[in-house]
N, C-alpha and C positions, 0 to 999 in steps of 0.2 A: 504494500500500500504506500505509494509515493506521496511524500509531503507536498510535492509540487502540484498534486491533483486536488489538494485541500485548500479551498478559498479561505482567506482570512476571516471573512464574514459572509455567510450565505443567508439569503432571505427567500423563503417561499411565501408568495403573497397571492391572496384572492380565492383560495380553495376553502371548501368546508373542512375544518380541521377536527378530526376525531381523536381527542387526546387519550381516550380510554380511562382517564382519571375523573372526567366530568363530562357533561353533555357536549355534543358537537358545537363548534363555533363557526357560524356562517361568515363567509368573507374573511377568513382568519389569516393570521400572519405567524410564521415560525421563523425565529432568528437563530442562526447557528454560528458559533465561533469556536475554532480549534476543536471541532468534532463534537462539541457539547451544545445542548439547547440552552440559550441564554434568555429567551423570551418566547412566550406563546400567548396570543390574544386575538382580539378583534381588529378591525381596520384602523383603530386608533393607536395600535402598537407602533412605537417609534422604530423607524428603519434607519440604522446607523449610516452615516455618510460614507460613501465609498464601497458599500456592500454590493456584492453580486446579487441582483434581484431577479428571481425566476418567477415569471407570471404564470400561475397555475389556476387562473380564474375558470370556474366551471368544473373543476376537478375536486377530488377528495384526497385528503392526506390522513394517514393513520400510522400508528406504530408498526414496525415490521412484525410479521406474525411469528409466533413461537409454537412449534410442535412439541407438546409436553412429554411424549413417549414415542420415539421413532427409531427406525433402523436405517434411515437415509445415510448414505456414505459407508454403510456396513454391508450392503448388498448391491452388486452391480448387475448381474444377470441371474435372475432367479433360478433358471434351469442349470446353471453352471456352478457346481458345488465349490470350486476353487475361488469363486468371487463372492461367496457368502461367508462372512466372519461375524456371526451373531452369537456363538456359543462356545464355551470352553469345556474341556473334558473334566469330569468329576462333578460332585454335587455342591461343594462348598467353595465358591469363588468370589467372595465379596471384594477381593483386591483386584479383580480383573477390570481393566480400564478400557472402555470402548473408544476413548479419544486416541489411544495408541493404535487401535485397529482401523480408525476411520480413514477412508481413501479420499483425500482432499482433491484428487484429480478426477473423481467420479463424474460421469456425465449427468448423473441425477441431481447434482448440486445446482448447476445453472438452471436446469428445468424447474427445480423447486423454488429457486429465487424468483423465477419469472411469475410465480404465483403469489409473490409477496412474502414468502416464508424465508426468514433470514436466520432464525435460531431454532435449534432442536435439542431436546434432551435425549441423548442416545441411551437406550435401555436394552441391554442384551437379553437373550432368552435361553432356555434349555436345561435348567437345573433348579434345585431348591434355592440356592443363593447364586444366581447366574452372574452377578457382578455389580459394579458400581454404575451409577448414572453420571454421565458427563454432559454438561450444558455447553454446546458448541455454536459458534457462528458458522454459517455455511459459506464463508468467504475468508480465505487465508491460505498462506503458503505452507505453514507448518502447524502441527497440533498446538504448539505453544502460542502461535499467532491466533489460532481459531478458538482456543479454549476460553470460555467465559467463567466457568467454575468446574474444576475437575479435581476430585470427585464432588458431585453435588448431592448424592444420596447413595444408599445401598438398597439393592433389590432383594425381595423375598417372594418366591412363588408359593402361595399357600396351597396345600393339597386339596383335592376334591373331597368334601366331607360326606356327600350323599352317596349312598350305595344302591346300585341297580340290582334288585333282588329277583328279577324275572328268571324263570327256570333256564331260559336260553341266553342269559347275560354272558357276555365275553369281554373281559375275563370274568371269572366266577365271582360271586359275592365274597367268598372267603379270600380270594386273591386281592380284590379291591380293598377289603378291610385291612389285610396285611400291609399293603402298600401305603394306605393312609396312616396306619399306626407307625410304620417305620419312618415316614416323612415327618410326622409330628415329633417323634423321639429325636430325629436328627436336628430339627429346629431347636428343640429344648436343649439338647446337648451342646449345640454350637453356641447358644447364648450363654449357657453356664460356663463353658470354657472361655468365652470372651470376657466374662466378668472376672473369672479367676486370673486370666492373663493380665488384665488391666491392674488388678490388685497386686500381682507379683511384680509387674514392671514399676508400679508406683513405690514399692518397698525397696527397690534397688538402691544401694548406697548406704542403707542403714546398717548399724552394727550387726554382724552375724548373718546378714541376708546376702546370698550369692547373686551374681548376675544371671540373667535369663536370656536365652536365645530369642532373637526377633522371629516372630511367626507372622508372616504378612497377612494371612487370611484373618487372624484374630486381631491384629493391629488395625486392620481396615474396619473392624466392628466397633472400635472404641469411640469413633465419631458419632455412631448411632446411639451408643449408651449414654454419652454425655450431652446429646441433643444438638451437637454442632451441625450435623447433617440429618435429614429425615430418613426414615425407613419406609420405602415404597413397597407396599404389600399388594401383590397381584391377587385379586379375589373378585370373582364375578357374582357368585350366588350368595344368597342371604346366609346360608349355613356357613360358608367360608368366612364371610365378613364377621359374623357373630363369634365364630370360633377364634378368629384372629384377635378380636377385641378382648375376649375372655383370656386368651393367652397373655396379652399385655398386662392385664390386671393381676393375673395370678403369678406369672413368672418374672415380670419386669416391673413390678409395682414400685420399687425404690429407684428406678432409673428415669432418665429424662428423655426417653424415646419419644420422637415426634412422628407418629404414623401418618401415612398418606395411602389411600386406597386407589389402586390402579385397576381398571376394568370397570367394576362398579355397576354391572347391569342391574343387580338387585339393590343397589344402594338406596334408592328411594324408599324401600321397605324398612330401612333402619335409619332414615334420614334424621329423625329426632335425636337418636343417640350420637350420630356423627356430628350434628350441629352442636350438641351440648358439650362434646369433647373437643370441638374445633378441629376436627379431622377433615382435611380437604379430600376431594375425590377427583381423580383424572379419569374421565370417561374415555375408554380406549377408542371408541368410535360412536358415531350417531347413525350413520348411513349403513345400517345392517338389518338383517331379518330378526324377528322376535326369537327369543331363546327357547320358548316353549310353544307347543301347538295351541294352547288355550290363551296365550298372551294376545292382547289387542295388537292390531297391525301397526299402530303408531307407538307402541311401548318404547322402542329405542329412541324415538324422536322426542318424546315428552320427558324423559328422565332428567335431562339437564334442568329444565324449567322447574320440575318438582323439587329437585335438590336445592336449587337457588332459593325458591320460596320458603324452604325449611331453614334457610340460613347457612347452608353448606357452601364453602368456597369450591367452585367448580372450574376445572380446566377440561378442554375438549381436544381429543386426538383424532387421527384419521385411520386408526387401526395399526396394529403392530405385528403384521405378518410380513414375510419376505416380499410378498406381492405389494403390500401397502408401502414399502420403502420407495417404490417408484412413483407413488401417487400422493406423496406428501404435499405436492402442490395443490391438492384438492382440499386442504385443511379448512379454508374459509367456507367451503360448501357444507361441511359438517356443522359448523357454527350457525350458518344461515338456516339450515333445516331445524336446528334446535330453536332458533328465534321464531320460525314459522309455527312451532308447536309449543309455545308457552314461555320460552325464555326471553326476558327483557332484552331488547336489542343492544343496549349498552353492556349488559352482562354477557351477551353473546360475543361481543367484541373483546371484552376483558377475558373471556374464557380461552382465547387464543393469543393473548398479549400479556396483560398485566397479571392475571391470576397464575399462569405457569411461572412467571418471574417471581411472584411471592412465594410459591410453593418451594422453589429451589433457592431462595435467598439471594436473588440477583436483581430484585426490583429497585434497588438504589441506582442501578445503571440502565436497565432496559425495561420495556413493557408498557410504557406510557410516554406521552409527549409532555414532559414537565421540565421546568428549569433545573439545570444541573445534570440531567441525564444524557446518555449518549444520543447523538442525532442519528438514530437508526430508524428510518421511516420509509414508507412507501407512498407513491402518488398513483391514484386510480382514476380511471375515466368516469367512474360513478361510485355509488356507495360500496364500501369494501365488502359488504356481505351480500351483494347481488351477483349472481353467477355471470351476468353479462358484462360486469365491470372488468377492465383489463388494467394490469400494472403498466404504467408508462415510465416510471422512474423508481429506483430503489437506492437508498443511501445507507451506507454503513459508516457510522461516526462522521457523517458529513461528506463522505466521498461517494460520488455517484457511480454505481456499478454498471458494468456492461451486462445488458439483459439478453444478449444472444445466447442461444442454446441449441442443442441437437434437434429438438422438435422444430424450431423455427428454420434451421438450415434444411431439414428434410422437406418442410412445407415449401420453401422457396425452390428447392431443387425440382420437386415434382410439379409445382405450379408452372415452372418454366421448361417442362420436358418437351422434347421434340414431338411435333404433331404432324399427322398426314395432311397433305394439301387439301384445303377446303374444309377442314374441321376446326372447331374452336377449342 
């Protein structure tokens, strides 16, 4: 990122400004200096002398979008195993860092940026403790350059608690029970060992206390125990969420663990408990089919609104499958659907900007257009949550990014393909 590309003072003037911190400002002004926002307001906002003024009249400006649980940059071609780096071997990997694995040359990153998505919390898959969460910007030369907060959380995949007891169930009910119990015991053992490890390391240097070897997996858990980073618990069903909360109460009562629910399909059914404990929910996706045959057709669409009305802090993702890694650009469409089915429009915007930033502790830098924050913002042809709105400019710390990508190149190539004489 060349300093020569960064204007001393940049002013975006005339657009509807969606700050995410407060209602939209018509005919707004955003003033940027040295990569930071120094003023946001209406047409009366003072424009510094000598500033580079960009007229964006008729357009809309919002914070750059933030995908709160993504595999973008960890998957290149879904069908080619060698380009998938989403899981580690073994069950206990809280020290595994997806920022190390992220491919910053991935073709998916420019495509994602073209949708206004500049930030992503990379969340690995594949085991009980699959790894850490790393909050990354999708623009950078190195992982140090792209890292916003690494690690930003530790992931825990909660086991399925419900047992399929049909005679033809595969695997059998007994196998399901054994797997569930083994997973629960593994979780319990890991936390107990992490507490013991922290106690032993804290006692080093005292008379008669020997030194202890560093154990990376247990060391990575100390941030969860002291509350410096959250514990993101993947749980979809009500039984999983309630079991996870009960575990926190019984096993980690004296610790400062800050849980976050990821997935959360049934979270509205326990919304009161989540709100009372101030536990945020990252909805893995909105644009999905109902989980059960007897669910209402719009159950996935209404859950964000139900949680927000109950007082739960909600973030919205676009799905966390290897296929979804290529469609992170569609993130605003998920928020738009939630807004169409009961979620307040301002809250819908916050669900893909400010709320993920709050969950991962980076809201002092990104997530909203406020004085003192990074000037990471997008300019749209229309409302950011309308599917027909296009991104016409994207700024990372005040630097305007190149929005060319593979999709646009292919579109131009085939739009200008050779044609037979007399055809259009």
